[in-house]
Structures are given as C-alpha cells and as structure tokens.
N, C-alpha and C positions, 0 to 999 in steps of 0.2 A: 459490460461485454463479455461473450461467452468465450470459454476457452478453446480453440480449434480439436477437434477430434483428431489425434494421430493414428495412424496406420501404419503397422510392422510391415516392410516391403522385402527386408532381408535382415537375416540373423546367421550369427557365426561365434564361436567360440575365439575367434582370433579379431580382435579389433583391427589390425591391419586391413583385414579383407572390408568391414564396414568404411572404414575408410575411404579404402580406391572407391568403393561405389556410391559414395558422398561427394565425390570430387566429381564421377559422371555426374550425377543430377545436378552437382551447382554448375557444372558447365554449360548445362542448357537452360538455367534458370531454375532449377528447382529446388527448395529448399528441404531440408531435411535436419534430423539431430538423432545422435547416437546414445543409446542408453544402455545401463547396464542391466541385466534382467539376471534370473537364476541359472548360472555358470556360464553364459552366454552374454553376446553384444548383439543389439537392435538396431536396425536403422528405420526411423519412421521419418513419416512425413504425413503432412494434412490428407485428411479423406479424400479430399475434392481432387487432389492431385496425385493421388495414389494409382488409378490408372495411366497415366503419363510415366511415372516414375517406373511401374512395372516393365512399360514398353521397352523404356530406355535400357534398364537391366538386361532385360531377357536379350536386347540386339548389343550389349555388353559381354555378356556370357558366351553370345552366340560369336563371336569376333573375337573372343580371346581364348576359346577352347582349346585345350593343348592336343597335339595331334594325336593320332592313334598311336600306340606302341607300336615298334616294328615286329614283326613275325618270327618267332623263334628260329635260330638258323635251323637249315636243313642238315639231315644225318647225311654225313658224307662217306661213302664206301671207299674201301681200299682196293688196292690192287687194280685200279682202272687200266692201267699199261698190259696187264695179262691179256686182256680182250683185244687189245689192239694188234698186238704180237699174232694171237689165235688168226684174226681176221687176216693178218698180212700174209701169216703161214699158208692158208685155205688158199688166197688168190695166187700166191706165188707158187704153191703145189701143184695147184691145177694147169697154168701156165706151163711149168717144169715139164709136168706129166705129157702134155699134148705135144711140145715144141721137140721133145726125146722120145717120143713114138712109145712113151712105156703103158700109154693105152691103146684101144684098137684106133685106127686111123680115121674110122668115122665118127668119133667119140665125140667131137665139136659139134658135127649134125645131128648127133641122139642126144645132145644137152640142150640145144639152143631153145627159145621159146615160139616154136611153130605153132603157129594158132590152128590150122589144120588137124594136125596130129593131137593137141590139146584138147582138141574139140571131138576127136576120136578116141579119148580116154587116157592118153597120155601126162596124167597129171602131175608124174615126176618133174618133169621140165620147167614148171614153176620154181622149183629149188635150184636144178641144176643150170639153169641159164643165169643165176646170180653169180656164180663163180665163173662165166667165162668172158673173156674179151677178145675184141677184134685185133688190138695191137699194143704196143707199147704204151703210147700215150693216153691212151683209154684205160688200160690198167693202172699207170702213176696217177691219173687223175681221181679216180675212184679210190685207191690206195689212199691218196693224201686227205681227201675229205671225211672216206669212211674212219680214219684214226682218228681225225678232228673231232667229229661230231660223238664218234665212238668214246671216246675218252672222256668228254664232257659228261654224256649221257650215264656213262657206267659209276661216275662219282656219285651221280644223284640217285639211279635206282638199283645199282649193284651192277660186277661184270657180266655175271652170268646172267640175270634179269635182262640187263638192257639188251644183249644180245639175242636172246630166244624172243624178247619181244620184236625185235628188229627182222629177224631170220622169217619168223611166223608171219609178222605184218607185209614183210616185201614179198614173200611166197602168195601169200594172198592176193595182194596187188595184181602180181604175175599172173596168177590164176583166172582170175576178172579179166585181165586184158586177153589172156589168150580166149578165153571163151567168147568175148564180146568183138574182138578184131576179124576183119574180115580174113579167110582162110590162109592167102600169101602174105600173111604179116609173119617176119621173124623179129627177135629182138635177143638180146642178152646184154650181160654187164651186172656191175652191182650198186649202179648208180639208183635202183630201184630200193634197194638195202640203205642206201646213203641217206635217201631223204625219208624213207620209213624210219629210220634211228632220228632225224631231226624233229619228225611229226611226233614222236613216242614222247622223247623228254621237252617238247614244248609243250603238249598237252600235259605233261605230267607236272610240271612248274605252273601251267594255267591253274590247274584243277587245286593245286596246295594252296595256292594265294587267293582261290576264289571266294573261301569262307572267310578270308582276313578283313580286320577294319583298315583297308587301304585304299587309296583313291585308284579308281577305276582303271587307272594309265598302270598302276604298279602292277593291279591284279592282271590286266589284260596283257601285259606287255611281252611276258613270254611267246605267246600264242604270236601274238603280231609280229614279234622278231621271227619266228617260225616263218611266216607266210613271206615277210619280206627277203630272207635267206634264199626260201623256196622260189621267189620271183628272179630274185638276184644269179642264183648259182644254178639255177636248174631251168632255164629257159634261153640259156644263150648256146651259139654254137651252132655248126651245120649237123644235120641229121640227128639233134636232140629229139629223144623219145619223150614228149611232153606226157604225155597220158601216163607213162610209166612212172615221170618223176609225181606227178600231182598224186596218182593213184598210190603210190610208195607212202607219200606225205600224209595223205588221206586216211591210210590205213594203219598207218602209225599214231595218228591224232586220236584215233579208234582205241585202239590197243593200249595207249599211252591213259587215256581217260578211264579207261576200266581199271587198269592198274593202280591206279590213283585213289580209288575209292578207298574211304578209310579205313574197313576193315582189312583187306590188302594192302594197305601202305602199312598198317602196322605191323604187318605180319614180316615185311620184305626186309629187316636188319635179320631178324632169324631164320632166313632162308639160306640152307649152305649154297652158296653159290655155283660151288662146281654141276650141282643137280641140273638146274635150267641152262649152263652154260653146255655142259654136257648132253642134252637133250637138243640144243642147235646143232651141235657138231653130227649127232647121230641122226637126225633129219637131212641133212645135206648128204651125209654117207647111204642113207637108204635111197636116197631118190638116184645117184649117181649108180647104187648096185641096180637100181631099176632100169636104169637107162642103157647101161652097158649090156644088160642080159635080156634087153626086149628083142 
C-alpha cells in the first residue's frame, strides 16, 4: 500500500499557529499532521484534500483578520478660542456701530446682500452682509452656532486658517447667490459663514480619513454628520434662507477639500495663524470700506 502524498498548506515558526489551523481542519473532517522543518513548523495534509484544506484556511484567515489599526491622532491646534472671540467681536462690533449711529445711517442698506446691486458690480456686499443681522435673536443664533462650529474647526485646521476659509467660502456663496437671485432679493446674516465653517471642517475630516484603512462608515462619517447637521439646523425656522445655508455648506466642503490635500495639509502646522486670520479680518474691513464710500 503506497504512502499518501502530503502537501504543505500552512507554515510558521510558531507551532501554536499550526495547531490552531489543524483544529480548524479537524472540525470539518480533514486530517493533517504537523512536522518540523528547517526553522519552521509545517501543516501538511493529503494531496487530494489540499484544495479543500486551503479553502477552509483561507476562510479562517478572512474571518480572523485583525481590524485595521486606527489612524494616527490628528494634530490639535491651540488657541481655538481666539477665533471665537474675534468672531463675536466682529458681530457685536458691527451691531453696536449701527445701533449707536457710529456709521452713516444707511450703512445697513449699503451692506446687505442686495442682488440687484451685486449684479451691478457691488461685490463687497458678499462680505458685508455676513456681519449684519435683523435683530437680537438672529444675532444670538448665529453667534452661538458660529462659536460652536468655529471652535471645533479651529482645533483641526488652525484658528487663522479656519476663519480665513470660512469667510472666503461664505463670501463666495453670497456672491453666487447675489449674481443668480432675482433682482429684488435681499439677505443678511452670518449663517452662511456658520454653514461654510461646518462644511469646511466636515470635508477636511472626511478627506483626512478617506485614505485610511477604516470601514466606510468611519471614513465617510464626518461628511455624513455635516450633512445631517445642515439639515437639522439649517432648514428650520420661518424665513430661513435655505439657498444661503446650502450654498455656504457646499462652498465650505469645496474649500475644505482643497485645504485637505496632502501638500497643503502637511504645511498647515507651519503656517503662522495670525497671517490667514489677519487676511480674513482685512477682507471684511476692505469690504466695509468699499460699502461706506460707495
């Protein structure tokens, strides 16, 4: 009677690993032996049973593959609260200047997002409208939401970078709205900036995780959460400017995705945050200078 031909289906320097796989094969009725080779252990089975053994071992490996390692912790930028203070100071400062008559009486009319005047070339209204509010509750709602999203985003992108991206994206959304809206359309408020901030940090987190070996839910989670928050907080209330909220979020996603590109993301920790932060404030100051002298 001839000796059965044995085929190696698994090898390892650790006998324990061979024993585990031998138990797997034994459980499904396949016989095998463990032999010691040169510096390693080999699990061998009859040549006729080798295909079935390899299938069982492949299934065992797939079911017991260790989870992918978590992504490295993101860089956390300090001084996020500084941007929140600056945001509050700008909104309160403009409101105080208008209520106390420190500016010309028609400053509100000169700075709102008047579609007809934007289409006539008054581009600065896309910036100035972000700082104007109809009443106290309108101001308070945008202040609280902006501080909340702004603080979270600033720890992720840097306080200056976050607010520069927010102001730029929000102004871009306002400009598009002013150019495409009917001539009688008017709009004011920082809500466009609030949702631009949400979109920027959602897209940045999403793009950061997109290349990591995580499950799709973890990779897409930040963007999905951003859309859910947009729907939850951006579509409720009478007189809500849904186009502005969606437009701000979309522009934020676009500009946040660009900022998350690897060459730029690696440079963010080296950017002096006063530089983009100062640019954001300068853009608002320039826009108001144009509005008040037009």
